[in-house]
N, C-alpha and C positions, 0 to 999 in steps of 0.2 A: 430454556435453550434446547433446541433439537439436536440430539447427538446421532440420530439415524444417518446412515450413509446411503442416501438415495442416489438414483441415477442423476438427478439434477445437480446435487451437491458434488458428485464425482466429476461430472462434466464441467462444472464451473471451476473446480479446483484445477483440473487438467488444463483448461483454457488459460487460467492465470499463470500456471507454471510454464507454459509454452510461450509466453510473451514477455516483453520487457518494457512495454509502453505505459505501465501504471494506469490501467483503464478505470473508468468510472463504472458504476453498476449498469448504467444505460449502455455503455460500450460493450460490457460483457453480455448483456441481454441480446444486443444486436448480433454479436459474434456467435452465440450458441443457438440462436433462433432457428437456423436452418437444420441443425442437428436435433433440436427438441422443439418442434413447432408449437406444441401445446404449453410451453413454459410461459409463465407470466412475469412481468417486471417485479411484482411483489415477491414472487418466489426467489428471484435472483437476489433481491435486497436481503431477504430473510436468510438465505443460504450464505451470502457473503458475510453477514453479521455473525452467523454461527461459526463459519470458518475462521473469522477473525478472533472470536472469543476462544476458540479451540487452539489458537496459535498456529494454524496451518497457512494463514495468509496475513500480511501486514496491512493495516488500514492507515492511509495517509491523509491527513487534513491539509488541504492546499490553500494557497493564497486566494484562489477564486471561490472558496467555500464549497467546492465540489470534492466529495470524498473519493479518493482513488484507492486502488488496491494493488498489492504487490505479491506475486506468488513466490518470490525469492525471500525466504525467511532467514537466510544466513546473515550473519552480522555485516551490515553495511550502512552507509549514510545516503542521503539524497541531496540533490541540488535542484532547485525549482527556479525557472525563469520568472522573474517578477513582472515581465511584460506579457508573454504569451501563455505562461503556465506549463510549459514543457518540463518534464521531470526526468532526471537521469540518476542512475545508481552511481555512487562513488565508493572507493575503498573505505573500509571502516577507519575512523579517526581514533588514534590512541588516546583513550579517555581515562586511563588508570588514575592519574593525578586528580582529575576533576571528580571522578567517582569517589575516591578516598575523601576528598574535601566535603563532598555532598553528604556522605555517610557520617562524617564527623560532626556536621552541622545540622543533622536531621535525626529525628526519631524513627524515620521510615527505614524499613529493610529494603533498600534499593536493589533491584534485580537487573535492571536494564537501563542503558543510556542510549539515546538516539539523537543524532545531529541532523538538522535540516538546514542547508545553506540556501541562500537566495542570491540571485544576480541575473545577468542577462545571458541567454543562450547565444551561441555563435551567430545565428540568423538575426536575432534582435539587436545584438551588439553592432553588427555591420550596418543595419538599417537605421540605427538611432544615432 
């Protein structure tokens, strides 16, 4: 895992922190290409993986099997539209009771709990 703080990594992190649309690696690539014309898609993927492993961004596995990224690492949950794949942040769910039960029933040292809800976004709900 690369821990170097390169221009590419800094630009990718800044890009993610300034947006709330939960982009894919390809979205990030297209977004920073004008600022870093020599950047490759492989570099974007590698840096997103590094940033995720370092805990600087959140990696989201979605219903459409496209990994998305979130520059907001504060505690919060997500809701994903099961029709179009739109993702929104939602306030964190109080999970204290669930966390206590999970720790009681597991040998794992659980550090984090994340909720992902699915349903229909307002646009898909109206059109369906």
